[in-house]
Every structure is written in structure tokens, then in C-alpha cells.
N, C-alpha and C positions, 0 to 999 in steps of 0.2 A: 378241573380234568381236563387232560388230553383233546388239547384242540382238534375240530371237524375243518378236515380239508371238501370245500367245493369247491369242485369241477363244475365249471361258467361257458359260457360267450353270453356279448348285450347283442339287448335287443330278444333273448328268450325268456322261458319261463323261471330258468331259476333267478332270478330280478324279486319272482315270491319269496323262495328259499332262506334266501341273502336278508332278505325286510323280515323276514321268520325268526333268521339268528341272531340282528340284530334288536330287536324287542323281546326275546330272552335273553339275552346276555351274555348269549353263554361265546366261550375263545372260539377261531374259526379261524384257518387261513384257504389266499382265499388262488384256483386253480387255474387262468386262461387258459378253454379249447379252443384254438384258431377253424373256423368254422371254411375264411375264406383259400388257405394253402387245404384244407380238408385230411385237420389234423384231428378228428376227429372217425375217420378212417383209419390209421397207423395202427398196429401192431400195443405200442405205447399205449395207445387210447382203448382199445377191446383190451388188450388185459384189467382195465381200472369198471369198464362198462361197455362187455360184449352189442349191446344194443349201439354204441357209437352216436347212441346222444345227448345232451344235457337235462337238468341236471343230473350229478353223480353226488352222493357225500358219503366220504370219507367216515367210520366211529370206531370206534374201539375194539366195534363185533362184526363187523363187518365193508359191506360199502354197499350202500340202497343208491336202489334206482326210483325212477318215478316223481312225481311233486307229487302227486295227493301222501301219496310215502313217508318222500322228507321231512315234508309240515308237520305228520303228528308226531313224526319221530319227533321233531324243537321243539312241537309243543312238550310230548309229556315229557321230555331231556331238562324243563323248565317251571315243576306246573307251577312254580307261584310266578308265576308270571300273567298266567290262566289266559293264555293263549285258546283254548278249548273249554265245549261247554264241563261241564263235572258230572253231568244226566248222562242219563243211558241217550236216553231220547231229540237230547240236543247236538249229543257228542254222533247220532246217529244220522242229526238234517243235515250240519259239517257237509259226512262225510258225504250224503246226496247229491250238494252243492260243489265237493270239490269233483266228485266225479259227476257230472255236469258237464264243467268246465272242462277235466281232463276229458269225457268221450265225444264232447257234440258241440263246441265250442271251441278252440283248441284244432277239431279233428275239420271240422267247417275253417278257420283263418285257412290253415295247414293247406288248401287244396289252390290259395296265390300263392305261393312259393315253391309251393310241395309237390304240387301238381303233375311229378311226370312215376310217385310213388303208385297213383294212378291210373298211367296211359301212357303209353310212348307214343297213340300220336296225338302229331301239334291241334292238329282240330279236337280231338277230342279235350288233352289239355285247356287250350283258348273255353274253350266252351263253360272246363267247370272252372276259372276263373272270374270267367263273366257272373258266375251262379253268387263269387262270397259274400262281394257286398251286400246280394237281396240274403241269403243263409246269414249274416252278420249282424244285420239289425233284426230280422228273427229272433238270434238266439237274445239278444240287449233285450228286444222286447220283451220276453219276457225274465230275464234279470231287472230291467223296471219293477213290471209285476208285481212279481210270483217272490222275489228273497230282497229289495228296499221295500219295508215295509215302513212302520213309524218310529220306528230306529232309528243314532243312526249307522252305521256298522250294519255288519250284516247278517249272528245272529240278533238283532236286536241293539242290547243295551250294552252285552258289553261286542268288544274288540277283539278276534281273533285272527289264528291262521287266515282266517279263509278271506277274511281281507285285500293282504298282498297280496293273493292268489287272483281276484276279483281284477285290483289294481290295476297288475300286471298284466291283464290281457287285451283291461282295454286301453293299453297305449297304443292295440297295437292296428283301432279299431281307422284311423288317419288314414294307415299307408294301406288299410280294406277297403276302402271308398266307402267308408261312411259315419256320417256325422253325428256325434256327438253332441252337437246338441240341442237333437232328437229323447235325449234320453235326460231328464232333468236330475234325479237322484241318483246314477249313477256321473253324470258332476260332481252333483252335489258329497255324493263320496269321494270323487279322483281330490276335490280340493281341500277337502277333509283328510283324506292321506295323505295328502303333500306337506300335512302342518305337524307332523310328527314327526322327531329329530333321526327314530329309526329310519324311515325311509328319508329324511336328508344322506341321512349317512349309505345308504346302500345306490341310494341315487350317485352320489358324491365320484 
């Protein structure tokens, strides 16, 4: 299989895709995008991803963007790894979870470091940033009670790409002013994730 190329930036949700690639055991290469220097806005990177964001995954079929899409691609590229449910309902439930993380939780977090996307006035930006701890707490309360049940993983007994996605976004809680200790199931999930060799390799 031709190696995939993952464009990433440390501290972003690209980590979820890297974890998935490690779990799947498929060959891949890494290309770091330096946000500090504005590399994501250069013509060279915009030719890769016109959205100017990470992650982006170069595949033999073309370039993919958006974390849920990349996770689905990696999982289906390595079916023997069983990184996604086989049944239609289970797969839909996983996509539901991914959609919640992408459209609600990630956006709630982004109001802190990227408030300028939504407002130009400093007062408005500051007001949005003050709301981030509350909104992220609400999001993770929902995850704690509705997505982390009796099983060790998001989908119960089966480990999936959704676990790496949750783990990645959970790493943002401290900088968002949220005490993760109030979510014992999330804490236990993160500890289990840190014990997985694929996660350790992705974080190295």
C-alpha cells in the first residue's frame, strides 16, 4: 500500500488521525504544518487543503480533510483492525459521536483560541472566551453520561477510532479551564488510552 501522508500540527485534532493510523498499522508519512509562522495560509499548503487547516490526508485516491472523514477512511482501509462497528446502526452511532465532537465540542473549544473567527471587537471576543469553560464542561458532562456507559470504550466493548478522537479533544480541557477530575469516566478512558502502544507511539 502506498504510504499515506498526514499533514498535522501538534495540539490539534490531527492527533486523533495519527492514533488511528498507528492502530490500523498502515504505512504513513508525516508533514508538520507550522501554525506559528502562518504556514497554513501559504499557497503551498492551500494547494493541499484550501481550508487552511489540519488535518489533511493524502491518499492514493486524492486528498481528504475533516477529522471524521479521515477516521472513517483509515478504519475502512484496515478492516482487520476492527476500528469501526460492522453493523449499520453501530457505524451510524459512531458517526453521531464524531459529528458531535466536530460540530459542537470542537467549536465550543475554538471560541477560546480562535475567537476572532466569530467577532472583531475585543469585548465580544473576551465574552466568548469567558464562556468556554462553561460550554466545555457541559459538553463533557454530556459525553460522561451519554457516551461512556458500562463498556471501557465509546462504543462499549469495541475499541474504535472514536476513542482516539475523544482522547484528543480531552487533552484540551486543561487549557480551556476545565477540571477533568469532575468526569471520572472520561479520566478512566484517558488512562486506558495512555496504556495503548499505538497511542504512545502517536504521542512520542
